[in-house]
N, CA and C of each residue as an Amber inpcrd file, in Angstrom:
protein
   273
 -22.2510000 -82.4480000  13.8090000 -22.2750000 -81.3470000  12.5310000
 -20.1950000 -80.8740000  12.8530000 -19.4690000 -80.7190000  12.2740000
 -18.1460000 -79.9110000  12.7080000 -18.9150000 -78.0380000  12.5810000
 -17.7650000 -78.0450000  12.6980000 -18.3610000 -76.4560000  12.9030000
 -18.1450000 -75.5850000  11.6530000 -17.1870000 -75.7450000  10.7550000
 -16.7590000 -75.3980000   9.4130000 -17.5660000 -76.1750000   8.4150000
 -17.7180000 -77.0510000   9.0260000 -19.3120000 -77.6620000   7.0910000
 -20.5670000 -76.4140000   7.4650000 -20.6970000 -75.2410000   8.3480000
 -21.4270000 -74.1420000   8.9600000 -21.8170000 -73.6980000   7.5350000
 -20.2730000 -73.9740000   6.8200000 -20.8020000 -72.2530000   5.7340000
 -21.6880000 -72.3800000   4.9390000 -22.6300000 -73.6470000   5.1350000
 -23.6770000 -74.2580000   3.8820000 -25.0980000 -72.2860000   5.0060000
 -25.2540000 -71.9570000   5.1440000 -24.7830000 -70.2770000   5.3570000
 -25.4790000 -69.4760000   4.8290000 -24.2080000 -69.5860000   3.6560000
 -23.6310000 -68.2960000   2.8060000 -24.1650000 -69.2870000   1.2250000
 -25.1860000 -68.7440000   0.1030000 -25.3200000 -69.6530000  -0.4070000
 -25.7840000 -68.0940000  -2.0380000 -26.1480000 -69.0850000  -2.4950000
 -26.2680000 -67.1970000  -4.0100000 -27.5190000 -66.6950000  -3.2360000
 -28.6150000 -66.7510000  -2.9730000 -29.0640000 -66.4120000  -1.9750000
 -29.3600000 -65.2810000  -1.3350000 -27.8950000 -65.9520000  -0.4710000
 -28.3010000 -65.4270000   0.4860000 -26.4380000 -65.2290000   1.0330000
 -25.7200000 -64.1220000  -0.2440000 -24.8510000 -63.6810000  -0.1920000
 -23.8490000 -63.2820000   0.7570000 -22.5010000 -63.6240000   1.2060000
 -21.3600000 -62.9700000   2.3360000 -21.3370000 -61.8930000   1.1880000
 -20.7060000 -60.4170000   1.9140000 -19.7050000 -59.9590000   0.8630000
 -18.5370000 -59.4490000   1.7560000 -17.4990000 -59.4070000   1.3580000
 -15.9000000 -59.4360000   1.7810000 -15.9530000 -58.3620000   1.6310000
 -14.1270000 -58.5560000   2.1930000 -12.9760000 -56.9990000   1.5040000
 -12.6350000 -58.2580000   1.3080000 -11.7650000 -57.5760000  -0.5170000
 -10.4600000 -59.0380000  -0.6260000  -9.1670000 -57.3280000   0.3090000
  -7.9540000 -58.2710000   1.2370000  -7.5460000 -57.3360000   1.5900000
  -5.5610000 -57.9920000   0.8240000  -5.7980000 -59.0050000  -0.1310000
  -4.2220000 -58.4830000  -0.7100000  -5.3450000 -59.5600000  -2.3760000
  -4.6920000 -58.8570000  -3.2820000  -5.1800000 -59.6250000  -4.7030000
  -3.3980000 -60.1010000  -5.0640000  -2.6430000 -61.0440000  -5.7950000
  -0.8380000 -60.9840000  -5.6850000  -0.8470000 -61.7950000  -7.4440000
  -1.0420000 -61.0030000  -7.9450000  -0.0360000 -63.0280000  -8.5520000
   0.9540000 -63.6150000  -8.7670000   1.1090000 -64.9380000  -8.7610000
   1.7170000 -65.4940000  -7.9080000   2.7680000 -66.1190000  -9.4530000
   2.9500000 -66.3250000 -10.5720000   3.4390000 -67.0020000 -11.8600000
   3.5080000 -66.0810000 -12.1990000   4.7490000 -66.1210000 -13.0140000
   4.6630000 -65.6270000 -14.2580000   4.8920000 -65.5100000 -14.9160000
   5.1920000 -64.3530000 -16.0660000   4.3030000 -63.7060000 -16.9310000
   4.1970000 -64.8710000 -18.0920000   5.1580000 -66.2070000 -18.2650000
   5.0170000 -67.1140000 -19.3370000   4.7220000 -68.2800000 -19.2330000
   4.0490000 -68.2030000 -17.3440000   3.1430000 -69.0000000 -16.6600000
   2.7490000 -69.7920000 -18.5680000   1.6650000 -71.1360000 -18.0490000
   0.9780000 -71.0720000 -18.9310000  -0.4120000 -70.8640000 -18.9750000
  -0.6690000 -70.4730000 -16.9710000  -2.0740000 -70.1620000 -16.6170000
  -0.9780000 -69.1860000 -15.2940000  -2.6620000 -68.0780000 -14.9180000
  -2.0490000 -67.5540000 -13.8590000  -2.4980000 -68.1360000 -12.2690000
  -1.7030000 -68.0600000 -12.3570000  -2.2270000 -68.5780000  -9.7650000
  -2.3890000 -66.7060000  -9.2720000  -2.6410000 -66.9620000  -8.5080000
  -3.0860000 -65.2450000  -7.6210000  -3.2970000 -66.1500000  -6.1270000
  -2.3430000 -65.0280000  -5.9000000  -2.8580000 -65.5320000  -4.1650000
  -3.4680000 -64.4720000  -3.3570000  -4.6130000 -64.4450000  -2.8190000
  -6.0880000 -63.4880000  -2.2020000  -5.8020000 -63.3580000  -1.0150000
  -5.8400000 -62.8820000  -0.1170000  -6.6110000 -62.8450000   1.8310000
  -8.3880000 -62.1080000   1.7940000  -8.4070000 -63.0840000   1.8450000
  -9.9770000 -62.3910000   2.4650000 -10.5960000 -62.0830000   3.5680000
 -11.3930000 -61.1550000   4.6190000 -11.3730000 -60.4910000   5.5490000
 -12.9800000 -61.4460000   5.4270000 -13.5910000 -62.2880000   6.7700000
 -14.8420000 -62.5400000   6.3620000 -15.5770000 -62.6310000   7.9480000
 -14.7630000 -61.5410000   8.7780000 -15.4070000 -60.9050000  10.5290000
 -15.4580000 -62.2020000  10.8560000 -15.3810000 -63.5010000  10.4430000
 -15.3970000 -64.3000000  11.3590000 -17.2300000 -65.2140000  11.2070000
 -18.0960000 -64.8220000   9.8470000 -19.0490000 -65.4740000   9.4820000
 -18.9320000 -66.5060000   8.7590000 -17.7560000 -66.2610000   7.6960000
 -17.6600000 -67.1900000   7.0900000 -16.6930000 -68.5090000   7.6100000
 -17.3110000 -69.0030000   7.9650000 -15.5320000 -70.8020000   8.6110000
 -15.5020000 -71.6190000   6.9440000 -14.5540000 -70.7800000   7.1740000
 -13.7830000 -72.1070000   6.4720000 -12.3990000 -73.1240000   6.7230000
 -12.1170000 -74.1470000   6.0480000 -10.8260000 -75.0310000   6.3490000
  -9.9890000 -75.3650000   5.3290000  -8.5340000 -75.5840000   5.4920000
  -8.0410000 -75.9940000   4.2980000  -8.7280000 -76.8650000   3.9980000
  -8.3520000 -76.8930000   2.5570000  -8.6620000 -78.3470000   1.1750000
  -9.9840000 -78.2280000   1.3320000 -10.9560000 -77.1350000   1.1750000
 -12.1710000 -76.8540000   1.1750000 -11.5760000 -75.2470000  -0.0390000
 -13.3680000 -75.5260000  -0.9960000 -13.1080000 -73.9980000  -1.7470000
 -13.8950000 -73.1330000  -0.9570000 -13.8730000 -71.3080000  -1.7430000
 -14.4610000 -70.7170000  -1.8590000 -15.2840000 -70.1450000  -2.9570000
 -16.4970000 -69.9850000  -3.1960000 -16.5860000 -68.9560000  -4.3060000
 -17.2360000 -67.5330000  -4.0710000 -15.7510000 -67.3720000  -4.6590000
 -15.6730000 -65.5830000  -5.6190000 -16.5210000 -64.7290000  -6.4330000
 -16.8180000 -63.7140000  -6.8000000 -18.2880000 -63.0750000  -7.8290000
 -17.5580000 -61.5930000  -7.0120000 -16.5940000 -61.6740000  -7.9860000
 -15.7350000 -60.3450000  -7.9320000 -16.5520000 -58.8930000  -8.9660000
 -17.0760000 -58.1820000  -7.7410000 -17.3700000 -57.0570000  -8.4420000
 -17.5200000 -56.5180000  -9.5000000 -18.4350000 -55.7870000 -10.4320000
 -18.2310000 -55.0390000 -11.2130000 -18.4540000 -56.2640000 -12.5830000
 -18.5810000 -55.5590000 -13.9450000 -18.2740000 -56.9230000 -15.0960000
 -16.8620000 -57.3460000 -16.2900000 -17.8040000 -57.3970000 -16.8040000
 -16.6170000 -58.2510000 -17.3880000 -16.1540000 -57.7660000 -19.2880000
 -15.1760000 -57.5000000 -19.4760000 -14.9200000 -57.6770000 -20.8840000
 -16.5380000 -56.9370000 -21.6290000 -17.3340000 -58.1250000 -21.8060000
 -18.4530000 -58.5460000 -22.0390000 -19.4650000 -57.2660000 -21.9270000
 -19.1940000 -56.2240000 -20.9400000 -20.3830000 -56.2270000 -19.5400000
 -21.6410000 -57.2720000 -19.1040000 -21.3290000 -58.0780000 -18.9220000
 -22.0060000 -58.9280000 -18.4830000 -21.1950000 -58.8630000 -17.0050000
 -21.8960000 -59.5300000 -16.1420000 -21.5470000 -59.1540000 -14.2980000
 -20.9010000 -60.9580000 -14.3380000 -19.7070000 -59.6790000 -13.8040000
 -18.8250000 -61.5240000 -13.3560000 -19.0070000 -63.0350000 -12.8110000
 -18.3400000 -63.9990000 -13.4110000 -19.3450000 -64.9760000 -12.6570000
 -18.8570000 -65.2490000 -11.4620000 -19.1770000 -66.9270000 -11.0640000
 -18.5060000 -67.0300000  -9.8920000 -17.4070000 -68.8100000 -10.2820000
 -16.5940000 -67.6740000  -9.7970000 -15.0060000 -68.7070000  -9.3220000
 -14.1720000 -68.6860000  -7.9780000 -14.1280000 -70.2090000  -8.2520000
 -13.7960000 -71.2370000  -6.8240000 -12.6530000 -71.2720000  -7.2260000
 -12.1290000 -70.7110000  -5.9790000 -11.1440000 -70.4670000  -4.9980000
 -10.6270000 -70.7350000  -4.4260000  -9.2140000 -72.4080000  -4.1900000
  -8.8420000 -73.2180000  -3.3910000  -8.5750000 -72.3620000  -1.5530000
  -8.4970000 -72.9980000  -0.7380000  -8.5400000 -72.4000000   0.8460000
  -6.6820000 -73.8330000   0.9830000  -5.5010000 -72.4660000   0.7920000
  -4.2250000 -73.4010000   1.3900000  -3.9630000 -73.8610000   2.3970000
  -2.9300000 -74.7390000   2.3070000  -2.1400000 -74.5080000   4.0500000
  -2.0130000 -73.1180000   3.6720000  -2.1610000 -72.3540000   5.6120000
  -1.2190000 -71.1840000   5.2740000  -0.2510000 -71.4420000   6.5720000
   0.1200000 -71.7370000   6.4690000   1.2260000 -72.2400000   7.3590000
   2.9370000 -71.5150000   6.7860000   3.4210000 -70.2780000   6.2010000
   3.5640000 -69.3660000   5.9800000   3.1400000 -68.3910000   6.7550000
   1.3320000 -67.9590000   7.0110000   0.1390000 -67.1200000   6.9310000
   0.4040000 -66.2360000   5.4570000  -0.7040000 -65.4850000   5.9370000
  -1.6310000 -64.9100000   4.5940000  -0.3890000 -64.2040000   4.2390000
   0.3440000 -63.2560000   4.5910000   0.8630000 -62.0210000   4.3390000
   2.2680000 -62.7890000   4.7460000   3.0110000 -63.7390000   4.3660000
   3.9410000 -64.0400000   5.2720000   4.9640000 -64.1940000   6.2240000
   4.3590000 -63.4120000   6.9430000   4.8290000 -63.4390000   8.2650000
   4.1870000 -64.6140000   9.3760000   4.4100000 -65.4770000   9.2660000
   3.4160000 -67.3610000   9.6830000   2.6620000 -66.0160000  10.5590000
   1.3650000 -65.2410000   9.8730000   0.5020000 -65.2860000  10.7230000
  -1.3250000 -64.9600000  10.4040000  -1.9840000 -65.4580000  11.1310000
  -2.9520000 -65.7880000  10.2460000  -4.0790000 -64.5940000  10.1940000
  -5.2660000 -63.5800000   9.5030000  -5.5250000 -63.2200000   9.5380000
  -6.5080000 -63.0720000  10.6650000  -6.8170000 -62.6840000  10.9860000
  -7.7360000 -62.6560000  12.7020000  -9.2180000 -63.1040000  12.5770000
  -8.9850000 -62.6880000  10.6200000 -10.3860000 -62.3840000  10.3750000
 -11.0600000 -63.8170000  10.1860000
């Protein structure tokens, strides 16, 4: 079994709580949709692989006062580094 497949240890009933280190909108205001660059810390607890997805549930509530729903975020290649400095977040 490949190491990156072990992320199945994190499930809806056993979620991992991490921190968002960066959340920056990278599309223009006139774009038909929004694309964001986000960097998360996982402290090495959530193995991941570029090209896969991670489910994210934000803290707080939506405008309708209901809890945020799960959103899938794709994990792209980080050739430019997490912060554009060619370095990968060590967590």
